[in-house]
N, C-alpha and C positions, 0 to 999 in steps of 0.2 A: 668356553665362550667368553669373549672379552667384554669389558664394561661398555664399550661402544655398541655392542650388539644386544643390549637390553638387560644385562645382568647388573644389579646394583654393585657398585664398587666401594668398598670401605677403605681401601688403600690401593695405590698403584705406584709402579716404579716410574722412573724418569722416562722410560720408553713407552709407557702405556698411553693409549689414545686419549686426547683431550675430550672431556665431557662438556657439551654445550647445554647449559641449563637455561630454563625460561627466565627472562628478566622479571624481577619482582616489581610490583606496582610502584613502590617508593622509588626504586631505581629508575623506572621508566619516567616517572614524573620529574626526577632530577635531571635525566637526560634531556627531556623535552625543554625544561627550563633553561638548561645550559645552551641547547641549540637555539632557542629563541633569543637568549641573551647575546649570543654571538652574532645572529642576524641583525638584531636591534642595534648592537654596538657598531656593526659595519654601516648600517643605514644612518646612524647618528654620528658617524665619524666627522670630526670638526665641530660638532655641537657641544654646548656646555654640559659638563657632567657635575652632579652634586658632590661636593666634598663634605663628608660627614665629620671630618676632623677640624672644620673651620672654627675659629674662636667665636664663642657666643657669650660675650660678657653680659651678666644679668643687669637689669636696671629696674627701678621701682618708680611708682607714681610719685610725683613731687608733692610735697605738703602744700595744701591750699594757703594762699596769701591774699588777705583782703586789702588790696591796694589799687583797685580800679572802680569806676562807677558801677560796672556790672557786678563785680564780686561784692562790693558794699551793699548793693541792692539785694543780692541773694542772701548775704549774711543777715541783713535786716529782716527779710521775710522769714527765714528759717528760725531766727531768734524768737519771733512772735508765735511760733508753732513748735514748741519744744518736743522733741521725740518723734515728730511727724515729718514726712516728706511731702513735697509739693509736686503736682503733676499738671501738665497742660497738654491736651491732645493735639496732635498734628494730623488732621484728617485730609485737608486739601493738599494735593501734591505740590503745587507751587509754593504754598506756605511752608511745606516741609523742606523744600530746597532753600528758600530764602532764610528760614530759621537757622539752617546750618551755616549759610554764608555769614549772617550777622554774628553768630557765635564765634566763628573763626576770626572774623575781623576784630572782635573785642577780646580775643585771647591775649594774655600777657605772658604767661609762663609755660603752659603745656597744652598739647593736643594729642590725644590718644584715639586712634581710629581702628576698629576691628570689623571687618566685613567679609562676607562670602563672595561678593562681586564688587569690583570697582572698575567700571567701564571707561575706556579711553574714547569717550564721545563728548558732545557739547557740554553737558552738565558735569560729567566726570572731570573734564579738563578745566571747567570753571572752578570746581572745588579744589583741584590740584593747584590752580593759579593762586587762589586765596591762601592755601596752605603754604605755598612757597613764599608769598608775601609775609605771612606770619613768621616763618622761619627767618626771613631776612631781618626782622626786627627783634630776633632773639628768642622766639618761642621754641621750646623743645618739642619735636614732633616724632611720634612713633606710629607707624602704620603696619598693621598685621592683617594679611589677606590670605584667604584660602587659595591654594594653587590650582584648583581644578579648572576654573574658567579664565585663567590668564591666557589671553590670545595675543592681541596687539598692544598689550600694556608693558611689555618688557622694557622697551627703551624709555618709556615714561617713568617707570619705577626705578630703573637704574640711575637715570639722571637726577630724580628727586633724592635718591639715597646718596648721591655725590655731595649734597649740601651738608655742611658740618653740623647743622642742627636737625637734620632729618635722618631717621633710620627706618628702613623698610625690611620686614621679615615676611617670609612665606610659610604657611602652615601646611604640614604634611606634603611636602613638595614631591614632584616627580623626579626620578633619578636622572633623566636626560631632559635638557631644556629645549627639546624639539617639540614645537607646538602643533605639528601636523596630526591629522586624525590617525594616520598609520602609526606614528610614534606612540601616541597615547593609547591606542588599542593594544599595541605590543606590550607596553608597560603594564597595562591592566592585566594582560594574560600572565605576566610574570609576577606581579605584586598586587593582584586584585583584592586580596583580603585587607591589605593596608590602604590602597588607594581608593577603595570604595567608601572609606570612612572620611567624612569631610567636616570642616568647621563651618557651621551655618550661623554662627553668632553675629549680631549686629550691635555695635556699641560705639558711641561718639562722645568723648569726654573732654571737657574744656576747663582748664585751670583747676581740675579736681573738685569743682563745685557745681557744674552743670553737666547733664548727660542726656543723650537721646538714645532710647532703646525702642525696639519694635520690629517691624517686618521689612522695612525698606533697605535695599542696597543702594549703592551710588551708581547712577546711570540714568539716561534719558527715560527709560521705560518706567521709572519710579517717580518721575517728576513732571509727567505730561509733556515732555519735550520730544521733538522728532515726529516722524510720521509713521512709526511702527506701532507695535502694541503698547498700551498703557496699562499699568497696574493700579487697581484701587487698593490703597494700602493704609496702614495705621502705625503711627509712632506716638511716643509721649516724650516731652521734655521733663526731666526730673531734677529737683533740687532737694537738699536736705540730707539726712543721714544715710539714705540709700546710695548716694553717689560714691562715697568712699568704698562701699562694698562692690560697686561696679568696677571701680579702679583696681581693687584687689583681684577681682576676677580677670581683668585684662592682664595684670601682672603675671598671674598664674599661667595664662596662655603664652604670653610673650617670653617667659623664661622656661617654658616647657621643652622637653626633648624633641617635640615635633616641629618647633619653630626654628627656621634657618634664615640668616641674612641673605638678601639677594646676591650678595658678593660670594656666597658659598658655591655658586656656579663658576667653573674654571675660566670661562671666557668673559666674565663681567669686568670691564675695565673703564667704567664711566668716570669722567673727570670734569675739571672746570669748564672745558669747551662744551661738553655735552650739557652741563647745567646752564651755561650761558645761552646755548641754542634753545633749550627748553624754556628758559625765562622769556626769551624773545617771542617764541611761537605762542606760548600761553598768554602773553600780554596781548598779542594781536587777536587771539581767540576771545579773550575777555572783552576787548573793546567791541568786537563784532557782536558778541552776545548782548552787551549793554545797549546796543542800538537796535536789537531785534524786537519784534512785536511781543514775543514771549516775555522779555524783560519788562516791557511797559506794563503788561498785565500782571506780572509777578510783583511789581512794586506795590500793588494794591493788597498783596498778601503778606506784607512784612509783619513779623510778630508785633503784637499789641495794637495792630491796625484793625480796621473793620473787616470782618469776615463772617460769612453766613454759617460756617461750621465750627466756630470757636467761641466759647463763652468769654474769652478775654480775661480770665482770672485763673488763679491756681486752685486746684482741688487737693485738699490735705488729708492725710491718713497714714496709719502705720503701714510700712512697706517692707517686703521681703524679697531679696534677690534670689532667684533659683537658677542654677547653671550646672551643666555637666562638667565633670572633670576633664581637662584636656587629654588625659591618658585614655579616654574612651576610644581614640583613634588607633590605639595599639591593639591589634586583633588577638594578641596573646594574653591580654589582661582580662580579669573578671569585672564586668561593667555593671553588675546588678545594683551595686550600692551607689552608682553615679547617675542613674537616670532621673529625669525630672518627673516622670510619671507619678510616683507616690505623692509628691507635693500637689500636683494638679488633681489627683484623685481625692486627696483629703479636702481640697477646696470644693469639689463637686459633692462629696459626701455630706458636706454641711448645708447643702441646699434645702430650703424649706418650701419654696413656692415655684421658683423658676430658674432655669439655667439656659443661657444663650451662648451658643458655640459658633465661632467664626473660624473656618479653616479652609483655605483654597484647595488643599489636597487632603481629602477626608476619606480614610479607609479604616473603619472601626474594627474590622475583624469580628469573628464570632464572639469573642469575649467582650469586645466593646459594645456589640449589639445587645448582649445580655445585660451588661452593666447599665447602659442607658435605658433599656427596657425596664429594669428593676426600679430605676429612679422614677420613670413614668408611672409604674404601678403604685408607687407611693403617693401619687397625686401631684408630682412635680411636673410642671410644663417644661418640656425639653424642645428647644428650637435650634436647628442647625442651618447655617448659611454656608454654602460652598459654591463651586463653579458649575454652571451648566456646561454640557458638552460643547455648545456653540461659543462659550466664553473661555474655556480652559486652554492653557498653553501646554498641557501635558495630557494628551488623550489616553495614554497608557495608564495614568493614575486614575482617570475617570473610569476606565474599565474596571480597575480594582474597586472603586467606590460603587459602581452600578449594581454589582451583585448583592449589595446589602440594602438597597433602597426598599424593597418589599419587606424584608424582615424588620427593618427599623420602623416603617410605617405601621406594620401590623402590631408592633409593641407600643404604639402611641407617640412616637417621636415625630415632630413636625420637620419637614425638609423644605428648604428654600434654595433655589439655584440661581445665581446671578445671571441676568440676561445679557445678551450682547448690547453694546452701546449703539443706539440708533444712528444710522448714517455712516458708520465705519465699515470699510470693506474688509472681507476676510483676509488673513495673512496667508501668503502662499505656502509657508513652511508646512502647515498641517491642513490647511483648508477648513479650519474649524473656528478660528478666533475672529471675533468681530473687531478687534483692536483694543478692547478693554477686558481685563481679567482680574478677578479677586486675588489679592495677595496678603491681606491682613490676617493676623493670627491673634485671636482674643477670646476670652471667656468672661461672661458677666453673670454673677449669681445673686439672685434676690435683690437686684439693684443696690448692692452693697459692696460686694467683693469683685475685684477685677484682675484678670491676667492679661498682660500685653507682652508679647515677645516674638521670638523667631520660630517657635515650634509649631509645626503642623500636626494634626491628629492622624498620623499615618505611620506605618512600620519603619520607614527610613528615618524619621525623626527620633523614634523611640530607640532604634537598635544601632544605627550607624552614624548619624550626624551628631555633632555636639550642638547643643542648643542653650538658650538662655531666655530670661524674661523676669518680670516683676509681678508679684502678687500684692495688691493694694486693698486695704480695707478703707474704702472711701465712698460713701453714698453719693457725693457730688460727682466724682469721676465715673462711678457706675451708672448714674443717671444720664450723664453726657453720652457714654458709649451705648447705653440702651437706646437712646434716641438715634444714634448712628445706625444701630441694628434695625430699628423700625423703618428708617428711611431706605436702607439698603434692601429690605425685604418687602417694601411696598410693591403692589402688583405691577406698577409701571417699571420697576427695576429688577424684579426677580420673579421666577416661576414658583408657585406653590405646588409641590408635587404631592399627589394624593393617590389612593388606590380605590378601585371600584371592582365589584363583582357583578356580572350580568344577572339581572333578576331571574331570567329564565333558567339559569344554571347555577343554583346556589353552591354547588360543590366545585365549580370551575375555578381555575387559578385566578388570582387577582390580576388586574391590568392597571398599568400606571397612566395617570393623566397629569398634564401640566397646565395650571390655571394662571392666567395673567390678564392684564387690562391694556388694550390698545385703543387710543382715541376715545377713552371713556367707556369702551364696551368690553365686556368680559369675553375672553377667547379661551378655548380649551383645545389642547393638543393631545394626540394619542401616541406620539413618539417624541424623542428628544427634539425640541423645536429648533428651527433654523439650521438644520443639518441635512446633509445629503444621505441618500440610502447607502452609498458607498462608505461614508464616514461611519455610519451606525454599524455597518457590517464589519468594518475593521475593528471597532471597539468590541463587538461581539466575539470576534476571533481572538482578540487579546485577552478577553476574560477567561479563555480556556488555558492560557499559559500559566505555568506554576512559578510566577515571579512576584507574588504579592508581597513577600517580605522585603523585596528590593525596592518597592515603590514608596 
């Protein structure tokens, strides 16, 4: 009997029949990857391809120089508070935009911007126009953006990069510069383990002496512009010894293996003509913006001017920058030593009376529920503000959070969910958002210690995204943000979620209730308020999917 008829063959002559063996799993995966790469390459023919051998000369933050009214003011303030950093909250969205514009306009030597999103919309183009004007007067500009949400920005970024004083780099970029959904989906199939890891940091550094960190990206949604969704967000302006640490963090990302110049794509050939065209169009856009109703209202929100949500002074204290290592985006590396979690846990471990947590995407997991419950069992008041289903822009994340509401409440944690903004119509994309959504990320412990940064309390921030923020020991700043928390959780602005057990059935499962105030009257809901039955059903179905670690 020959080997082809079922007898194992240990050797065979040249004339022996060929044995067809099952394809190993690893070989099958390699074949599928090659097949997908060939299809994707054919679809992306003519599109720009990332060159991994492109020169990436390193550069470092410029040393601060005290030679302008702005830098002299900062130097004077910090000299009076040796060893401490100063912070000013940016709570109002218009004030947050105008603060950035003013800082750019006063820059003399350097601007370093690091963002997850930089939209090519009205406010994004305004920021770009002021950046271009700064570069024209000799300011060195470095812009580092995550590549995931780059859609209509390519021409804008290419033209900016053509300026001799501006360099733009993309972090963890896609292999092909085809921004279609099909292309991105195909690339995720091929390189999902890498592309699933994104740079979520937000940093804005001026002349090495002032910085803005927090939750805001650059775009209309973060500054109350446009007629789409608006985010309720939080940043801080920082001065003092924490700023060089933020600059060093930026340098680490800028010079990392994951950062590529926009010119690394093979078809990027922006030149003087593209820059001249951009300068003209941005100039027209800026003039139109200056004549808008938004600009008239925003002028009242200029830094140091009157504002209902800003004390108008610096809050001082010892500050620590915490940030993930940029190599966290490499799926082959061990990331346990690079996560921000231990620093934030140590901050919460030190709580004696109260911990206020603000996270738009809040998925504590079973370990998080136990941890917060243990804090509550010690007599510490734990209050969490997150998005209601009617206010979230990510229903799938809300599904991940919803399963933990009852366990958290049973352990004594207070839950507040941001309400929809009255008078705003739902967005068509999900049919759930009112037009305003929580986006701030902060913690306040014992009205003394504060965290403000980019990190959500969810698995994606812990495991996949790079994040950053500052921890500040400052009763003044903590008091200011505690008042922000109190306003945000007032019954006119947020639902207080509680659990009840029917008196007639003491062993029956608890039911959720949402308590709020409308027109001075208390109202109680027995399901996620201001949502349709279909929306609630979709969230219930999403809760059954095994995707929590990806949220």
